[in-house]
C-alpha positions as CSV (number, residue, x, y, z in Angstrom):
1,X,79.7,-57.8,0.7
2,X,76.3,-56.7,2.3
3,X,78.2,-54.1,4.7
4,X,79.1,-52.5,1.8
5,X,75.8,-52.1,-0.5
6,X,75.4,-48.2,0.7
7,X,79.0,-47.2,0.1
8,X,78.6,-49.2,-3.6
9,X,75.6,-46.8,-4.0
10,X,77.6,-43.7,-3.4
11,X,80.1,-44.9,-5.7
12,X,77.6,-45.7,-8.5
13,X,76.5,-42.4,-7.8
14,X,79.7,-41.1,-8.9
15,X,80.9,-43.4,-11.5
16,X,77.4,-42.2,-13.3
17,X,78.7,-38.8,-13.0
18,X,82.0,-39.6,-13.9
19,X,80.3,-41.7,-16.8
20,X,78.8,-38.3,-18.2
21,X,82.1,-36.5,-18.1
22,X,83.6,-39.3,-20.0
23,X,86.0,-39.9,-17.4
24,X,85.6,-43.8,-17.3
25,X,85.5,-43.9,-21.1
26,X,88.9,-42.1,-21.3
27,X,90.4,-43.8,-18.2
28,X,89.5,-47.3,-18.7
29,X,87.2,-47.2,-21.5
30,X,84.5,-49.0,-19.0
31,X,87.0,-52.1,-19.2
32,X,88.1,-54.1,-16.0
33,X,91.6,-55.3,-17.7
34,X,93.5,-51.9,-18.4
35,X,97.0,-51.0,-16.9
36,X,98.3,-47.6,-17.3
37,X,101.8,-48.3,-17.5
38,X,103.0,-44.6,-17.3
39,X,101.3,-44.3,-13.9
40,X,100.7,-47.7,-12.3
41,X,96.8,-47.8,-12.4
42,X,94.9,-50.9,-12.5
43,X,91.4,-51.9,-13.4
44,X,88.3,-50.0,-14.3
45,X,88.7,-48.0,-11.1
46,X,92.5,-47.0,-12.3
47,X,93.9,-48.2,-8.3
48,X,97.5,-47.4,-7.9
49,X,99.9,-49.6,-7.5
50,X,102.1,-46.9,-5.5
51,X,100.1,-47.5,-2.1
52,X,97.2,-49.8,-2.5
53,X,98.1,-53.1,-4.6
54,X,101.5,-55.5,-5.0
55,X,102.9,-55.2,-8.5
56,X,104.5,-59.1,-7.8
57,X,103.1,-62.5,-6.8
58,X,102.4,-61.5,-3.0
59,X,99.4,-59.8,-2.0
60,X,100.8,-56.3,-0.4
61,X,100.2,-52.9,0.5
62,X,97.2,-51.3,1.7
63,X,94.4,-53.3,0.0
64,X,96.8,-56.6,0.7
65,X,96.3,-58.3,-2.5
66,X,98.1,-58.4,-5.8
67,X,97.3,-55.3,-8.7
68,X,96.1,-58.0,-11.2
69,X,93.2,-58.5,-8.9
70,X,92.0,-55.2,-10.2
71,X,92.3,-56.1,-13.9
72,X,89.6,-58.7,-14.0
73,X,85.9,-58.9,-14.1
74,X,85.7,-59.6,-10.6
75,X,85.0,-56.5,-9.2
76,X,84.1,-57.1,-5.2
77,X,87.9,-56.8,-4.4
78,X,88.0,-53.8,-6.3
79,X,85.2,-52.0,-4.5
80,X,86.7,-53.2,-1.4
81,X,89.7,-51.6,-1.8
82,X,88.5,-48.2,-3.1
83,X,86.1,-48.3,-0.2
84,X,89.3,-48.2,1.6
85,X,90.9,-45.8,-0.6
86,X,88.0,-43.7,0.1
87,X,87.9,-43.6,3.5
88,X,91.5,-43.0,4.0
89,X,91.3,-39.8,1.7
90,X,88.0,-38.9,3.5
91,X,90.3,-38.9,6.6
92,X,93.0,-37.1,5.2
93,X,91.2,-34.4,3.0
94,X,87.5,-34.5,4.3
95,X,86.7,-35.8,0.8
96,X,87.2,-39.4,-0.4
97,X,86.7,-39.0,-3.9
98,X,89.7,-36.7,-4.0
99,X,91.8,-39.6,-4.5
100,X,90.8,-39.5,-8.1
101,X,92.4,-36.8,-9.6
102,X,89.2,-36.6,-12.4
103,X,86.8,-35.9,-9.8
104,X,87.1,-32.6,-8.9
105,X,87.1,-31.3,-12.4
106,X,84.3,-33.7,-13.5
107,X,82.2,-34.6,-10.4
108,X,82.6,-32.4,-7.2
109,X,79.4,-31.6,-5.4
110,X,76.0,-33.6,-4.8
111,X,75.5,-36.9,-7.4
112,X,72.8,-38.9,-5.0
113,X,70.6,-38.3,-7.9
114,X,72.2,-40.8,-9.8
115,X,71.6,-43.6,-7.6
116,X,68.0,-42.3,-6.2
117,X,65.7,-45.2,-6.2
118,X,68.4,-47.7,-6.0
119,X,68.1,-47.9,-2.2
C-alpha cells in the first residue's frame, strides 16, 4: 500500500474537487455500497463492470476481482483498481481522470491545492 500513497493523494485531490461539485454526492452519496443497475458501476468510485470487475463469483476482468469487492468498506482494492483505470486512461488519452465522465465537467485542471500539506 505504501507505493500507492502518492497516487492516493492525487485521487484525494480530485475527490475533494468532485465532492465540491457534488458529483460523489450524486453518484454514490459518499456511500461505498451503491450499484448503478443501468450502467453496471459499483461502489463509491463507480467502477464499471464492463471492463474492470467480474459480476459473478470468480475474480476477473482488468482489476482481477469481483464487483462486490467495490461495494464494501475496504477501499484498498478499490484504490488499486482505480489506479489501474487511471493508468490505462492516462496511456490512452493522456489524462487518466477522463475515465470518470464527470471529471471533465467538474474537475479538469489543477486540483493539487486540495491535498496541500498532506504529503
